[in-house]
ROLUM-425555 format. One record per residue (C-alpha): residue number from 0; x, y negated, z negated. Coordinates in nm, 4 decimals, padded with zeros to 6 digits, m for minus. Layout:
<pts>
<pt i="NUM" c1="X" c2="Y" c3="Z"/>
...
</pts>
This chain:
<pts>
<pt i="0" c1="08.8291" c2="19.7051" c3="07.6294"/>
<pt i="1" c1="08.8993" c2="19.5888" c3="07.2988"/>
<pt i="2" c1="08.7602" c2="19.7551" c3="06.9564"/>
<pt i="3" c1="08.3859" c2="19.6585" c3="06.8117"/>
<pt i="4" c1="08.5132" c2="19.4613" c3="06.4743"/>
<pt i="5" c1="08.4027" c2="19.6430" c3="06.1742"/>
<pt i="6" c1="08.2571" c2="19.5483" c3="05.8680"/>
<pt i="7" c1="08.0957" c2="19.7633" c3="05.5476"/>
<pt i="8" c1="07.7919" c2="19.6318" c3="05.3875"/>
<pt i="9" c1="07.6856" c2="19.7828" c3="05.0569"/>
<pt i="10" c1="07.3135" c2="19.8062" c3="05.0206"/>
<pt i="11" c1="07.1134" c2="19.9642" c3="04.7691"/>
<pt i="12" c1="06.7418" c2="20.0782" c3="04.8249"/>
<pt i="13" c1="06.6046" c2="19.9230" c3="04.5412"/>
<pt i="14" c1="06.7022" c2="19.6276" c3="04.5975"/>
<pt i="15" c1="06.4499" c2="19.3666" c3="04.8033"/>
<pt i="16" c1="06.7176" c2="19.1259" c3="04.9494"/>
<pt i="17" c1="06.9126" c2="19.4522" c3="05.0902"/>
<pt i="18" c1="06.5806" c2="19.5327" c3="05.2605"/>
<pt i="19" c1="06.5418" c2="19.1984" c3="05.3947"/>
<pt i="20" c1="06.8520" c2="19.1931" c3="05.5666"/>
<pt i="21" c1="06.8292" c2="19.5100" c3="05.7240"/>
<pt i="22" c1="06.6532" c2="19.4252" c3="06.0304"/>
<pt i="23" c1="06.9313" c2="19.1511" c3="06.0753"/>
<pt i="24" c1="07.2555" c2="19.4091" c3="06.0456"/>
<pt i="25" c1="07.0872" c2="19.6705" c3="06.2937"/>
<pt i="26" c1="06.9960" c2="19.4044" c3="06.6103"/>
<pt i="27" c1="07.3783" c2="19.3123" c3="06.5325"/>
<pt i="28" c1="07.4795" c2="19.6611" c3="06.6230"/>
<pt i="29" c1="07.2857" c2="19.6465" c3="06.9097"/>
<pt i="30" c1="07.3704" c2="19.3133" c3="07.0743"/>
<pt i="31" c1="07.7255" c2="19.3181" c3="06.9443"/>
<pt i="32" c1="08.0386" c2="19.5903" c3="06.9672"/>
<pt i="33" c1="07.9973" c2="19.5845" c3="06.6235"/>
<pt i="34" c1="08.0142" c2="19.8748" c3="06.3295"/>
<pt i="35" c1="07.8692" c2="19.8319" c3="06.0474"/>
<pt i="36" c1="07.9801" c2="20.1218" c3="05.8198"/>
<pt i="37" c1="07.6551" c2="20.1747" c3="05.6029"/>
<pt i="38" c1="07.7790" c2="20.2298" c3="05.1838"/>
<pt i="39" c1="07.5074" c2="20.2459" c3="05.0144"/>
<pt i="40" c1="07.5129" c2="20.2223" c3="04.5698"/>
<pt i="41" c1="07.2650" c2="20.2380" c3="04.2966"/>
<pt i="42" c1="07.0825" c2="20.0137" c3="04.2470"/>
<pt i="43" c1="07.1960" c2="19.7960" c3="03.9024"/>
<pt i="44" c1="06.8599" c2="19.9111" c3="03.7505"/>
<pt i="45" c1="07.1095" c2="20.2322" c3="03.7614"/>
<pt i="46" c1="07.4654" c2="20.1014" c3="03.7451"/>
<pt i="47" c1="07.4049" c2="19.8410" c3="03.4059"/>
<pt i="48" c1="07.0738" c2="20.0065" c3="03.2225"/>
<pt i="49" c1="07.0317" c2="19.6397" c3="03.0176"/>
<pt i="50" c1="07.0859" c2="19.4195" c3="03.2562"/>
<pt i="51" c1="06.7249" c2="19.3929" c3="03.2484"/>
<pt i="52" c1="06.7016" c2="19.3536" c3="02.9180"/>
<pt i="53" c1="06.9906" c2="19.0781" c3="02.9320"/>
<pt i="54" c1="06.8719" c2="18.8442" c3="03.2378"/>
<pt i="55" c1="06.6927" c2="18.5039" c3="03.2149"/>
<pt i="56" c1="06.3162" c2="18.5583" c3="03.1228"/>
<pt i="57" c1="06.2711" c2="18.3081" c3="03.4093"/>
<pt i="58" c1="06.4809" c2="18.5460" c3="03.6313"/>
<pt i="59" c1="06.1306" c2="18.8226" c3="03.6910"/>
<pt i="60" c1="05.8947" c2="18.5584" c3="03.8235"/>
<pt i="61" c1="06.0928" c2="18.3443" c3="04.0373"/>
<pt i="62" c1="06.2752" c2="18.6523" c3="04.1409"/>
<pt i="63" c1="05.8816" c2="18.7924" c3="04.3119"/>
<pt i="64" c1="05.8412" c2="18.4098" c3="04.4881"/>
<pt i="65" c1="06.1421" c2="18.3986" c3="04.6124"/>
<pt i="66" c1="06.1685" c2="18.7617" c3="04.7868"/>
<pt i="67" c1="05.7722" c2="18.6669" c3="04.9373"/>
<pt i="68" c1="05.9192" c2="18.3698" c3="05.0743"/>
<pt i="69" c1="06.2026" c2="18.4671" c3="05.2232"/>
<pt i="70" c1="06.0043" c2="18.7149" c3="05.3819"/>
<pt i="71" c1="05.7511" c2="18.5521" c3="05.5414"/>
<pt i="72" c1="06.0113" c2="18.3301" c3="05.6194"/>
<pt i="73" c1="06.1423" c2="18.5403" c3="05.8036"/>
<pt i="74" c1="05.8541" c2="18.7129" c3="05.9458"/>
<pt i="75" c1="05.9039" c2="19.0585" c3="05.7898"/>
<pt i="76" c1="05.5961" c2="19.2493" c3="05.6005"/>
<pt i="77" c1="05.6663" c2="19.2921" c3="05.1744"/>
<pt i="78" c1="05.5592" c2="19.4302" c3="04.9086"/>
<pt i="79" c1="05.6266" c2="19.5690" c3="04.5974"/>
<pt i="80" c1="05.7040" c2="19.9484" c3="04.6605"/>
<pt i="81" c1="05.4227" c2="20.1965" c3="04.5354"/>
<pt i="82" c1="05.5838" c2="20.3566" c3="04.3322"/>
<pt i="83" c1="05.8832" c2="20.1251" c3="04.2861"/>
<pt i="84" c1="06.1935" c2="20.3206" c3="04.4162"/>
<pt i="85" c1="06.3857" c2="20.3174" c3="04.0006"/>
<pt i="86" c1="06.0379" c2="20.3500" c3="03.7552"/>
<pt i="87" c1="06.0693" c2="20.1396" c3="03.4355"/>
<pt i="88" c1="05.8743" c2="19.9976" c3="03.2038"/>
<pt i="89" c1="05.7986" c2="19.6614" c3="03.0639"/>
<pt i="90" c1="05.8890" c2="19.7016" c3="02.6591"/>
<pt i="91" c1="05.9312" c2="19.4158" c3="02.3931"/>
<pt i="92" c1="06.3188" c2="19.3188" c3="02.5067"/>
<pt i="93" c1="06.2857" c2="19.3821" c3="02.8342"/>
<pt i="94" c1="06.1864" c2="19.5918" c3="03.1587"/>
<pt i="95" c1="06.3551" c2="19.9561" c3="03.0708"/>
<pt i="96" c1="06.5137" c2="20.2144" c3="03.3370"/>
<pt i="97" c1="06.3676" c2="20.5972" c3="03.3138"/>
<pt i="98" c1="06.5715" c2="20.8669" c3="03.1859"/>
<pt i="99" c1="06.3382" c2="21.0546" c3="03.4543"/>
<pt i="100" c1="06.4219" c2="20.9352" c3="03.8427"/>
<pt i="101" c1="06.2747" c2="21.1280" c3="04.0476"/>
<pt i="102" c1="06.3607" c2="20.8603" c3="04.3935"/>
<pt i="103" c1="06.6870" c2="20.6491" c3="04.3893"/>
<pt i="104" c1="06.8973" c2="20.9811" c3="04.3833"/>
<pt i="105" c1="06.7939" c2="21.1368" c3="04.6602"/>
<pt i="106" c1="06.7584" c2="20.8734" c3="04.8585"/>
<pt i="107" c1="07.0988" c2="20.7247" c3="04.7852"/>
<pt i="108" c1="07.2368" c2="21.0289" c3="04.8601"/>
<pt i="109" c1="07.0782" c2="21.0879" c3="05.1698"/>
<pt i="110" c1="07.1684" c2="20.7768" c3="05.3065"/>
<pt i="111" c1="07.5818" c2="20.8778" c3="05.2612"/>
<pt i="112" c1="07.4385" c2="21.2171" c3="05.4773"/>
<pt i="113" c1="07.3034" c2="20.9382" c3="05.7378"/>
<pt i="114" c1="07.5559" c2="20.7022" c3="05.7765"/>
<pt i="115" c1="07.8207" c2="21.0743" c3="05.8116"/>
<pt i="116" c1="07.5473" c2="21.1359" c3="06.1042"/>
<pt i="117" c1="07.6391" c2="20.7774" c3="06.1977"/>
<pt i="118" c1="07.2857" c2="20.6668" c3="06.2208"/>
<pt i="119" c1="07.3557" c2="20.5080" c3="05.9084"/>
<pt i="120" c1="07.2175" c2="20.1193" c3="05.9425"/>
<pt i="121" c1="06.9400" c2="20.2996" c3="06.1993"/>
<pt i="122" c1="06.8198" c2="20.5241" c3="05.8732"/>
<pt i="123" c1="06.8186" c2="20.2343" c3="05.6072"/>
<pt i="124" c1="06.5773" c2="20.0020" c3="05.8503"/>
<pt i="125" c1="06.3632" c2="20.2781" c3="05.8789"/>
<pt i="126" c1="06.3139" c2="20.3720" c3="05.5972"/>
<pt i="127" c1="06.3397" c2="20.0154" c3="05.3964"/>
<pt i="128" c1="06.0610" c2="19.9449" c3="05.6185"/>
<pt i="129" c1="05.8326" c2="20.2121" c3="05.4922"/>
<pt i="130" c1="05.9422" c2="20.1795" c3="05.1347"/>
<pt i="131" c1="05.9025" c2="19.7864" c3="05.0676"/>
<pt i="132" c1="05.6818" c2="19.7114" c3="05.4296"/>
<pt i="133" c1="05.3250" c2="19.7735" c3="05.2059"/>
<pt i="134" c1="05.3196" c2="20.1764" c3="05.2608"/>
<pt i="135" c1="05.0967" c2="20.2824" c3="05.0107"/>
<pt i="136" c1="05.2847" c2="20.6769" c3="04.8434"/>
<pt i="137" c1="05.5896" c2="20.5898" c3="05.0479"/>
<pt i="138" c1="05.7410" c2="20.9525" c3="04.8830"/>
<pt i="139" c1="05.4558" c2="21.1553" c3="05.0012"/>
<pt i="140" c1="05.3370" c2="21.2862" c3="05.3911"/>
<pt i="141" c1="05.4768" c2="21.2821" c3="05.6174"/>
<pt i="142" c1="05.6452" c2="20.8508" c3="05.5571"/>
<pt i="143" c1="05.9999" c2="20.9862" c3="05.5569"/>
<pt i="144" c1="05.9939" c2="21.2240" c3="05.7746"/>
<pt i="145" c1="05.9060" c2="20.9815" c3="06.0537"/>
<pt i="146" c1="06.1242" c2="20.7451" c3="05.9532"/>
<pt i="147" c1="06.4471" c2="20.9429" c3="05.9510"/>
<pt i="148" c1="06.2344" c2="21.0533" c3="06.2659"/>
<pt i="149" c1="06.2486" c2="20.7218" c3="06.4376"/>
<pt i="150" c1="06.6407" c2="20.7018" c3="06.3178"/>
<pt i="151" c1="06.7386" c2="20.9781" c3="06.5355"/>
<pt i="152" c1="06.7978" c2="21.2107" c3="06.2042"/>
<pt i="153" c1="06.6111" c2="21.5373" c3="06.1178"/>
<pt i="154" c1="06.4481" c2="21.4500" c3="05.7636"/>
<pt i="155" c1="06.4521" c2="21.8555" c3="05.6229"/>
<pt i="156" c1="06.7767" c2="21.8893" c3="05.7615"/>
<pt i="157" c1="06.9377" c2="21.5800" c3="05.5887"/>
<pt i="158" c1="06.7538" c2="21.7689" c3="05.2032"/>
<pt i="159" c1="06.8956" c2="22.0480" c3="05.2448"/>
<pt i="160" c1="07.2488" c2="21.8957" c3="05.2840"/>
<pt i="161" c1="07.1382" c2="21.6619" c3="04.9991"/>
<pt i="162" c1="07.0553" c2="22.0059" c3="04.8163"/>
<pt i="163" c1="07.3495" c2="22.1435" c3="04.9075"/>
<pt i="164" c1="07.6348" c2="21.9731" c3="04.8895"/>
<pt i="165" c1="07.5765" c2="21.7437" c3="04.5865"/>
<pt i="166" c1="07.8274" c2="21.6841" c3="04.4467"/>
<pt i="167" c1="08.0547" c2="21.5856" c3="04.6698"/>
<pt i="168" c1="07.7846" c2="21.3317" c3="04.8400"/>
<pt i="169" c1="07.7751" c2="21.1970" c3="04.4709"/>
<pt i="170" c1="08.1144" c2="21.1534" c3="04.4796"/>
<pt i="171" c1="08.1086" c2="20.8982" c3="04.7907"/>
<pt i="172" c1="07.8611" c2="20.6963" c3="04.6199"/>
<pt i="173" c1="08.0590" c2="20.6699" c3="04.3616"/>
<pt i="174" c1="08.3720" c2="20.5594" c3="04.5473"/>
<pt i="175" c1="08.1297" c2="20.3206" c3="04.7858"/>
<pt i="176" c1="08.0418" c2="20.1357" c3="04.4181"/>
<pt i="177" c1="08.4589" c2="20.1342" c3="04.3212"/>
<pt i="178" c1="08.5048" c2="20.0002" c3="04.7035"/>
<pt i="179" c1="08.1636" c2="19.7037" c3="04.6342"/>
<pt i="180" c1="08.3676" c2="19.6684" c3="04.2952"/>
<pt i="181" c1="08.7651" c2="19.6256" c3="04.4874"/>
<pt i="182" c1="08.6228" c2="19.3675" c3="04.7811"/>
<pt i="183" c1="08.5500" c2="19.1346" c3="04.4634"/>
<pt i="184" c1="08.1306" c2="19.1117" c3="04.4072"/>
<pt i="185" c1="07.8559" c2="19.3246" c3="04.2132"/>
<pt i="186" c1="07.5420" c2="19.2621" c3="04.3909"/>
<pt i="187" c1="07.3433" c2="19.3296" c3="04.7085"/>
<pt i="188" c1="07.3694" c2="19.3533" c3="04.9697"/>
<pt i="189" c1="07.7279" c2="19.2317" c3="05.0211"/>
<pt i="190" c1="07.8796" c2="19.2873" c3="05.4046"/>
<pt i="191" c1="08.2121" c2="19.2844" c3="05.3059"/>
<pt i="192" c1="08.5053" c2="19.2218" c3="05.6344"/>
<pt i="193" c1="08.8548" c2="19.2495" c3="05.6231"/>
<pt i="194" c1="08.8319" c2="19.2049" c3="05.2052"/>
<pt i="195" c1="08.5927" c2="18.8978" c3="05.2117"/>
<pt i="196" c1="08.3301" c2="18.9074" c3="05.0482"/>
<pt i="197" c1="07.9889" c2="18.8019" c3="05.1765"/>
<pt i="198" c1="07.7296" c2="18.8717" c3="04.9056"/>
<pt i="199" c1="07.2942" c2="18.8122" c3="04.9749"/>
<pt i="200" c1="07.0422" c2="18.8048" c3="05.2825"/>
<pt i="201" c1="07.1672" c2="18.4262" c3="05.2445"/>
<pt i="202" c1="07.4863" c2="18.4577" c3="05.3918"/>
<pt i="203" c1="07.4534" c2="18.6604" c3="05.6761"/>
<pt i="204" c1="07.4986" c2="18.3712" c3="05.9225"/>
<pt i="205" c1="07.8106" c2="18.2342" c3="05.7498"/>
<pt i="206" c1="07.9443" c2="18.6009" c3="05.7922"/>
<pt i="207" c1="07.8280" c2="18.5970" c3="06.2314"/>
<pt i="208" c1="07.9938" c2="18.2801" c3="06.2225"/>
<pt i="209" c1="08.3348" c2="18.4455" c3="06.0792"/>
<pt i="210" c1="08.2644" c2="18.7114" c3="06.2705"/>
<pt i="211" c1="08.2718" c2="18.5290" c3="06.5961"/>
<pt i="212" c1="08.6076" c2="18.3263" c3="06.4883"/>
<pt i="213" c1="08.7328" c2="18.6897" c3="06.5153"/>
<pt i="214" c1="08.5771" c2="18.7102" c3="06.8725"/>
<pt i="215" c1="08.2416" c2="18.8596" c3="06.7812"/>
<pt i="216" c1="08.0293" c2="18.8140" c3="07.1745"/>
<pt i="217" c1="07.7195" c2="18.9709" c3="07.2446"/>
<pt i="218" c1="07.7506" c2="19.2686" c3="07.5028"/>
</pts>
């Protein structure tokens, strides 16, 4: 039997487009002999904090219309998270990322730890469904622990690792970000197959076509 095909997905816990793509990537891993390497990166609000002061003022309104429309098209529950994984303040001149960020560093490093255990995509799928699927106060109570358990992981164990090995996991995130740039894009989700980038949840069909050109077939 030939080895499974492999691809990388550069992905953010603050990206609605990453959330809207993840269920299909998880389904691919179940249906095909395919390994999807989960490569979490920080969202653009962290990587490029002034992005939201430079963006066209029409962009935020269109984004909100489009993500709700695509979620409805895909039949996926969607609500902008409460709280936002990256708190920002709307002031004169645009959106400003707060200095204190209580969620995104933990989430991203948890994603690295989940991938190290071979459960990156299931973890991303379950956790993003909680964050983006309408769960109020997703950061409280048992929401993340139960999502982790559905992905076959123990949140307490992952959190202990995140605390004990923060520097190592941070280095992994930074490597993911460098490799993300290296494949030729900056946005998420970006899938990379043999050096070819496919940016956006709306390019997954094109990516699947390319994978089939390389022999991908259902199990």
